[in-house]
C-alpha positions, 0 to 999 in steps of 0.5 A: 518425473525423471523424463520431466527433469531431463526435458528441463535440462535440455530446455534450459541448456538450449535457452542458455546457449541460445543455439539455433536448434529447432525449438519447436520440440514439445516439452509437455502435453495435456490431452491434445495441447502441447507446450513447446520449447519456444513458449519458454524462451521469455520466462527466464530472468537474466543472470540466473544459474543453470539450476535456477533456470531448471526450477523456473522452467519446472514451475512454469511447466507444472503451472501450464499443465494445471491450467490446461487440466482445469480448462479441459474440465471446464470445457467438458462440464460447462454448457455452450451458453456458459462457455460463450465468453465473447461478450464478457471479453469485449466488455472487459476489453472496452473497460480496460481501454477506456480506463487506460485512456482516462488515466492518460487524459487525467495525467495530462490535465490534472492540477496536483497543487492544492492550496492551504485555503482549499484544504481548510475550506474542505475540512470545515465543510466536512468536519463531521466526516473526519472522526478519529478511529483511534486516539491521537496525541502530541507527546514526549517519549523517553526510554532510559536505563535506570542506572543512567546518572541523568535519569533522576533529573530527566524524571524531574523535568520531562513533564515540564512545559517551560522552555528552559526545562525542555531545552535541558531535557533535550540535552540530557535525553540525547546523552542518556536515552536509549530512545527519545522522541518529542512529538510536540507539534505533530499529532501521532496515533497513540498506538505508536507510543503504546507499542514501545511500552512494556505493558499495555495501557488498561485505561487510556482515558485515565492516562490522558487525564493524568497526562503522563505514563511511567513504567519500569521493565527490568533495567529500563524506565519508560516516560511519556508526557502527553502534551495534547490528546484526542480520543477515539470518536472526536473530530480529527484536527486539521493538521492530522489529516491535511494530507488525506484531505489533499488526496481527497481534493485531487481525487475529486479533481480527477473525477471532475476531469473524467466527467467533463471528458465524457460530457464533451465527447457526448456533446460533440458526437451529438453535434456531429451526428456521430450517433443516433438513438432509434425509436 
């Protein structure tokens, strides 16, 4: 271990100073495999201390040793047939190159603008696929100190849907609330609000039916007015999944572009007699 640390210090000193010394000196060996100083030149980050460089080099060397030991074990225990991975490597290379080309082609050709009419058409054609996996709500949530002078009035009007009461509530809540959110026009998972409450909701259906939740915890009061609710298993409203549908449409366009590319390549290659199938 002392020898390893000494080697690391030499290596990091060498790399940090960028001297023109012979960097073909080995720093580690596993059987007949050697790791050289030159192999470590590109592993160091810029602007790191000498101590951090030593740690980086140590981790790299130990990882290299472990890899070589496992590789040696695999070579000793696998049959020649099992060790022949040339076909797998070629298949992987082909898949990687094709994927890279398809991504570049799609990025060049893809139209990412999705019209509202397209979203609506997709939604109404596939409504049965958009089932809620959890309850969602449009709601008002307030956390108050019990002793706040505005608390009685807030408790009186927070469930009201009258515009003048909503405006008054906004003014009072912004003065007194520890936390205040009004998701009047936005569907959110009920869990977002439930996480803010001091106690769990045992009966969500009852809370939805009542359309409000009130809790107290030490010095605080928690008020929730449920303006609209959707239970788990119901069809998701369009506004809640608009972004999801846009992504589905874009993904479908990507696949169509790739399918079209493959068809065109096949037809052109056939017309040009660039391939043939032997019988």
